[in-house]
N, C-alpha and C positions, 0 to 999 in steps of 0.2 A: 692244155690250160699253162698259161704266164700268169704267175705275181708277182709286185716290184711293195720290197718291201726297202719304207723308209726307214732309218737314224739316226739323229747326232742334234735335235731339237733338244729346246730346255728356256731357262732363265737368264737370260745376261744384262747388266747393267751397261744403258748408252755405253759406246764407245769401244762396248765388246767385239768377241769374234765369235763365232760356231762355227762349226765343220757341219755339213749333211749328205747323208752320205744313201745309194738308192741304186738296190740289188734286184736285180731282174733274175729272174729265172723260170724253170719252166720249158713248154715242147715251141721255144726257141728257133728259129731258121737262122734271120738276116737283123742285125738292128740296126733303124736308119739314124732317123735324132731323137733327142734326149733333152730332155727341159728339169726346167724348175720353175712350175706356176705360186701361185700364192694368193690367197681370199682374207683378206679380213673382216669382219663382220660388217653388215652392210651394202659390203663393198664385190662388184663384181672380181671373181676369179683373172689374174691377170700374169701374161707373162712375166718370169724373173732375167730367165739368160736359154738357149738354146747351146747344142754343140752337137753339128752334124758327127754320120762316122769319117769321118774323113778329120777334124777335130777343127772345120768351122765354127765359130763361134758368133752371138746373137747377142744384145744385151737391153733389158728395158734403161729406158736413161735415167731410173731409178739409180737402177745397181750398178752402170759406169764408174769405174774406176775406184770401187770397193767389193765389188763380187766380184769371186772365180769359179766356171765351172770349169770342171775336167771330167775327164774319162776313160775306166781301163780297157777299152774294146776287152780283153781276154775274157775281163770278168764279166763282162754284161753289168758293169756297175756306171753311175753318174757319180761329182761331187758338187760342191758349194760350200766354197768357201766364202764366208764374209765376214766379213771387217769391216771400223768403224761399224756400229750396229747405231740405229736411230730407233726411239720409241713409235714411229711410224712404219719401221718394218716388221713392226707384229703382225704376223700373220698364221694362220695355220700353211704350210707349204709341203704343194706337192708334186713328187714326181711323174713324168710323161715322157713316154716312148711310145714312137712312132715305127712298129714292126712286122714285119712276114715270120707267121707259126708255122708249125712241121708242116701242115697242109695246104697250106697254099694263104692261111687270109695272112692279111695285109690291115691294120688299124691299130686305134689311141690303144692305149692301155695306162693307170693313173692308181700309181700308190693308196694305201690310206691313205695317207696325213700324216704331217710331223709340225708339230705346237713352237712355235718361234714365240717366243715376251720378250721385248724389249725394257727394263725398264729404267728412270732417267736419275 
């Protein structure tokens, strides 16, 4: 069984910063890409940023220049540093991992989500 646990969400004023963390644990053999997605009320879940096991990154246009994704492979942990936050960044942020477990199954796993609220 695999679990992804996020932390670091909260309430912040516009222009402020937050750092999200997500730790994967359980029966993990190898983790490929890890990423962050978000979903605002009434909207579909959208990609924010993704990072491969080799460290290659990709960002949504809305995140470029403000957010930084990083990863600690030895700890199966991914981070999202969010700076210059805007009210439109308000959403539930979800961690995702593309991984293979110890019985060989490869699939997408999701965290429970963490709320980020940016006040104007």
